[in-house]
C-alpha positions as CSV (number, residue, x, y, z in Angstrom):
1,M,0.0,0.0,0.0
2,Q,1.3,3.4,-0.9
3,T,1.2,5.5,2.3
4,D,1.1,8.8,0.4
5,I,-2.4,7.9,-0.7
6,V,-3.5,7.7,2.9
7,I,-1.9,11.0,3.7
8,E,-3.6,12.7,0.8
9,E,-7.0,11.3,2.0
10,L,-6.4,12.5,5.5
11,K,-5.4,16.0,4.3
12,K,-9.0,16.5,3.2
13,A,-9.8,17.2,6.9
14,I,-6.4,18.0,8.5
15,A,-4.5,20.9,6.9
16,G,-0.7,21.5,7.2
17,K,0.1,18.6,9.4
18,D,1.5,16.0,6.9
19,E,4.5,15.1,9.1
20,I,2.3,14.5,12.2
21,L,-0.1,12.4,10.1
22,R,2.8,10.3,8.8
23,K,4.2,9.7,12.3
24,I,0.7,8.7,13.6
25,M,0.4,6.3,10.7
26,I,3.9,4.9,11.6
27,C,2.8,4.3,15.2
28,F,-0.3,2.6,14.0
29,F,1.5,0.3,11.6
30,A,4.1,-0.5,14.3
31,G,1.3,-1.8,16.5
32,G,1.8,0.8,19.2
33,H,-0.2,3.3,21.0
34,L,0.0,7.1,20.9
35,L,0.0,9.9,23.5
36,L,-1.0,13.4,22.3
37,E,-0.1,16.2,24.6
38,D,-1.7,19.3,23.3
39,M,-4.0,22.2,23.8
40,P,-7.8,21.7,23.3
41,G,-9.2,22.5,19.8
42,V,-6.1,21.6,17.7
43,G,-7.7,18.6,16.0
44,K,-7.0,15.6,18.1
45,T,-10.4,14.1,17.7
46,T,-10.6,15.0,14.0
47,I,-7.4,13.2,13.4
48,A,-8.6,10.0,15.2
49,V,-11.9,10.0,13.2
50,A,-10.1,10.7,10.0
51,F,-7.8,7.7,10.4
52,A,-10.7,5.5,11.4
53,R,-12.5,6.4,8.2
54,A,-9.4,6.1,5.9
55,F,-8.6,2.7,7.4
56,D,-12.2,1.5,7.5
57,I,-12.0,0.5,11.1
58,D,-14.2,0.7,14.2
59,Y,-13.7,3.8,16.3
60,R,-14.9,4.8,19.8
61,R,-14.2,7.9,21.9
62,M,-14.5,8.2,25.6
63,Q,-14.2,11.4,27.7
64,F,-12.4,10.6,30.9
65,T,-13.6,12.4,34.0
66,S,-12.9,12.2,37.7
67,D,-15.9,9.8,38.2
68,T,-15.1,7.4,35.3
69,L,-14.8,3.9,36.6
70,P,-12.6,1.0,35.2
71,S,-15.8,-0.9,34.3
72,D,-16.9,2.1,32.2
73,V,-13.9,1.4,30.0
74,T,-13.5,-2.4,30.0
75,G,-17.0,-3.6,30.6
76,F,-18.8,-5.4,33.4
77,I,-20.6,-8.6,34.3
78,M,-24.4,-8.2,34.4
79,Y,-27.1,-10.7,35.5
80,D,-29.8,-11.4,32.9
81,K,-32.9,-12.3,34.8
82,D,-34.7,-13.6,31.7
83,R,-32.0,-16.2,31.0
84,G,-30.9,-16.7,34.6
85,T,-27.3,-16.2,33.6
86,F,-24.5,-13.7,34.1
87,E,-23.3,-12.0,30.8
88,F,-20.3,-9.8,30.0
89,K,-21.2,-6.4,28.6
90,K,-18.3,-5.1,26.6
91,G,-17.0,-1.6,27.3
92,P,-15.9,0.9,24.6
93,I,-12.4,-0.4,24.7
94,F,-13.6,-3.3,22.5
95,T,-12.9,-1.5,19.2
96,N,-10.1,-1.0,16.7
97,M,-9.3,2.6,17.6
98,F,-10.0,3.9,21.0
99,L,-9.6,7.6,21.8
100,A,-9.1,8.2,25.5
101,D,-9.7,11.9,25.7
102,E,-8.1,13.8,28.6
103,I,-6.8,10.6,30.2
104,N,-5.1,12.4,33.0
105,R,-8.5,13.7,34.3
106,T,-9.6,10.3,35.6
107,S,-8.4,8.4,38.7
108,S,-5.3,6.3,38.9
109,K,-7.5,3.2,39.3
110,T,-9.3,3.9,36.0
111,Q,-6.0,4.7,34.2
112,S,-4.6,1.4,35.4
113,A,-7.6,-0.4,33.7
114,L,-5.8,0.3,30.4
115,L,-2.5,-1.3,31.3
116,E,-3.4,-4.9,30.4
117,V,-5.3,-4.1,27.3
118,M,-2.6,-1.8,25.9
119,E,0.2,-4.3,26.6
120,E,-1.6,-7.6,25.8
121,R,-4.6,-6.7,23.7
122,Q,-7.0,-8.4,26.2
123,V,-9.3,-7.6,29.1
124,T,-9.6,-9.8,32.2
125,I,-12.9,-9.5,34.1
126,D,-13.7,-11.9,37.0
127,A,-10.8,-14.2,36.0
128,I,-12.1,-14.5,32.4
129,T,-10.0,-13.1,29.6
130,H,-11.6,-11.4,26.6
131,Q,-9.5,-10.8,23.5
132,I,-9.5,-7.5,21.6
133,E,-9.9,-7.7,17.9
134,R,-7.0,-6.6,15.7
135,P,-5.9,-4.1,14.7
136,F,-6.1,-2.2,18.1
137,F,-4.8,1.3,18.6
138,V,-5.2,3.6,21.6
139,I,-4.8,7.3,21.2
140,A,-4.8,9.2,24.6
141,T,-4.8,12.9,25.0
142,Q,-3.8,15.2,27.8
143,N,-3.5,18.9,28.3
144,P,0.2,19.8,29.1
145,Y,-0.9,23.0,30.8
146,G,-3.0,23.4,33.9
147,S,-3.0,20.5,36.5
148,A,-6.2,21.3,38.3
149,G,-8.3,18.2,38.6
150,T,-5.7,16.0,36.9
151,N,-3.8,12.9,37.9
152,L,-0.3,12.4,36.5
153,L,0.0,9.2,34.5
154,P,2.4,6.8,36.3
155,Q,5.6,5.8,34.5
156,S,4.3,2.3,33.9
157,Q,1.4,3.8,32.0
158,M,3.6,6.3,30.0
159,D,5.8,3.4,29.0
160,R,2.9,1.7,27.3
161,F,2.7,4.5,24.7
162,M,5.0,3.8,21.8
163,M,5.1,7.4,20.8
164,A,4.2,10.9,22.1
165,L,3.4,13.8,19.8
166,S,2.2,17.4,19.9
167,I,0.1,18.6,17.0
168,G,0.6,22.3,17.6
169,Y,-1.3,25.3,16.2
170,P,-1.7,25.7,12.5
171,D,-0.1,28.5,10.6
172,A,-2.2,31.4,9.4
173,E,-2.6,30.0,5.9
174,N,-3.8,26.6,7.1
175,E,-6.0,28.1,9.8
176,K,-7.8,30.1,7.1
177,K,-8.2,26.9,5.1
178,I,-9.8,25.2,8.1
179,L,-12.3,28.1,8.5
180,V,-13.2,28.1,4.8
181,D,-13.5,24.3,4.5
182,R,-15.9,24.2,7.4
183,H,-18.1,27.0,6.2
184,H,-20.7,24.8,4.5
185,H,-19.9,21.3,5.7
186,N,-17.5,19.1,7.7
187,P,-14.7,17.9,5.5
188,I,-14.3,14.8,7.6
189,E,-17.3,13.5,5.7
190,D,-15.3,13.6,2.5
191,I,-12.7,11.0,3.7
192,K,-13.1,7.7,2.0
193,A,-11.7,4.3,3.0
194,V,-8.4,3.6,1.2
195,T,-7.6,0.3,2.9
196,H,-9.2,-2.2,5.3
197,K,-8.6,-4.2,8.5
198,A,-7.2,-7.3,6.9
199,N,-4.7,-5.3,4.9
200,I,-3.6,-3.4,8.0
201,I,-3.0,-6.6,9.9
202,K,-0.9,-7.9,6.9
203,I,1.2,-4.6,7.0
204,Q,1.8,-5.0,10.8
205,E,2.9,-8.6,10.2
206,Y,5.1,-7.7,7.3
207,I,6.9,-5.0,9.3
208,D,8.3,-7.8,11.5
209,S,10.4,-9.0,8.5
210,I,12.0,-5.7,7.7
211,Y,15.8,-6.0,8.0
212,V,17.8,-4.3,10.8
213,A,21.6,-4.3,10.6
214,D,23.6,-4.9,13.8
215,E,25.0,-1.4,13.5
216,I,21.4,0.0,13.7
217,Y,20.7,-2.1,16.8
218,D,23.9,-0.8,18.4
219,Y,23.0,2.8,17.4
220,A,19.5,2.6,19.0
221,I,20.8,0.9,22.1
222,E,23.5,3.5,22.6
223,L,21.0,6.4,22.3
224,V,18.6,4.9,24.8
225,R,21.5,3.9,27.1
226,L,22.7,7.5,27.2
227,T,19.2,8.6,28.6
228,R,20.0,6.4,31.6
229,Q,23.4,8.0,32.2
230,N,22.6,11.7,31.5
231,P,23.1,13.7,34.7
232,K,19.9,15.7,34.0
233,I,17.7,12.6,33.8
234,A,16.4,10.8,36.8
235,I,14.8,7.9,34.9
236,G,15.9,7.0,31.4
237,G,14.4,4.8,28.7
238,S,13.7,1.2,29.5
239,P,14.3,-1.8,27.2
240,R,10.7,-1.3,26.2
241,A,11.8,2.1,24.8
242,S,14.5,0.4,22.7
243,L,12.0,-2.1,21.4
244,A,9.6,0.6,20.5
245,L,12.3,2.6,18.7
246,I,13.3,-0.3,16.5
247,R,9.7,-1.2,15.8
248,L,8.9,2.4,14.8
249,A,12.0,2.5,12.6
250,K,10.8,-0.6,10.8
251,A,7.3,0.9,10.2
252,R,8.9,4.1,8.9
253,A,11.1,2.1,6.5
254,F,7.8,0.5,5.2
255,C,6.2,3.9,4.8
256,F,9.2,5.0,2.7
257,E,9.0,1.7,0.6
258,R,12.1,0.1,2.0
259,D,12.6,-3.4,3.4
260,Y,15.5,-2.3,5.6
261,V,16.1,0.3,8.3
262,V,18.5,3.2,7.9
263,P,19.9,5.5,10.6
264,G,17.6,8.3,9.4
265,D,14.6,6.2,10.6
266,I,16.1,6.1,14.1
267,I,17.0,9.8,14.1
268,D,13.6,10.9,13.0
269,L,11.7,8.9,15.7
270,F,14.1,8.9,18.6
271,K,12.6,11.9,20.4
272,D,9.0,10.8,19.7
273,A,9.7,7.4,21.3
274,L,11.6,8.7,24.3
275,I,10.3,12.2,25.2
276,H,7.4,10.9,27.4
277,R,9.5,8.1,29.0
278,I,12.2,10.1,30.6
279,V,11.9,11.9,34.0
280,L,14.1,14.9,34.6
281,K,15.8,15.8,37.9
282,N,14.6,18.9,39.6
283,H,12.5,20.0,36.7
284,D,9.9,22.7,36.3
285,L,6.7,21.1,35.2
286,S,5.8,24.1,33.0
287,A,8.9,23.7,30.9
288,V,9.5,19.9,31.2
289,S,8.6,19.1,27.6
290,F,10.9,21.7,26.1
291,E,13.7,20.7,28.4
292,R,13.3,17.0,27.6
293,S,13.5,17.9,23.9
294,L,16.7,19.8,24.3
295,I,18.4,17.0,26.3
296,L,17.3,14.4,23.7
297,D,18.7,16.6,20.9
298,E,22.0,16.7,22.8
299,I,22.1,12.9,23.1
300,L,21.4,12.6,19.3
301,A,24.2,15.0,18.5
302,S,26.7,13.1,20.8
303,V,26.4,9.7,19.1
304,K,28.0,9.1,15.7
305,R,25.6,8.1,13.0
306,P,26.5,4.7,11.6
307,A,27.4,4.5,7.9
308,I,24.5,2.2,6.8
309,K,22.6,2.9,3.6
310,G,21.0,-0.4,2.9
311,K,21.3,-4.1,3.3
């Protein structure tokens, strides 16, 4: 599948964010989950709906609040008096794409309900395990500013997200395009399916076979290892971070029609895969994202790029 066709379809509803759209697609093809840290109103929900339409997959959105319960997400056991049996009522997590809106506004207990399903693609209720249909992709959003009524995601939860991105505000030209396009109708309705579930599963399986040279593995490991040794970082990337980085690099290679990974794949995705996983020492919460980005840039600049161009 030519990924440029997907991007062109998504651009009908999302203007001026081609690189962000490509990275979200990479995360989806890599079989990971995405954390979007951004201000309200920049198009997070629109992006999720657009992808669901273009990929022809099921989509559900849930607004997380302080009184949201774990069973509201995963489902619950209910007694059917007519049949005289207990039945499992599936929660909204049983879908292909699940948008957890403002995930940091719910309790830690409800947040933890996502740990199993994000890692193992299954939900366990009353000792009975229920599988989630493939493909399965969680997009969670949180506002990076203003902590009133929020609960910080624990590091174990942050580590479940393969990538973290910020959409950002559009420039003046694209903001005008948004206003004009929505004057008469919602352009999201113009998006047509360009692929389907079975094809996406095949892509995710094919990505496993993409070639990674030893020098690329060494390069990725060294970059992640330096996050553990940096004097400004209290908690560095785990082995799960290294696995995520390699998996994302493979998906990026696929999107650029290669069957092998090059150093540029690692470089392009390193910050996206690590920025939400590291914890800084003595940081100011209002500037933490910017500081993390600078430190990761320094790490990238300190490691020599391997001379690998192909197989």
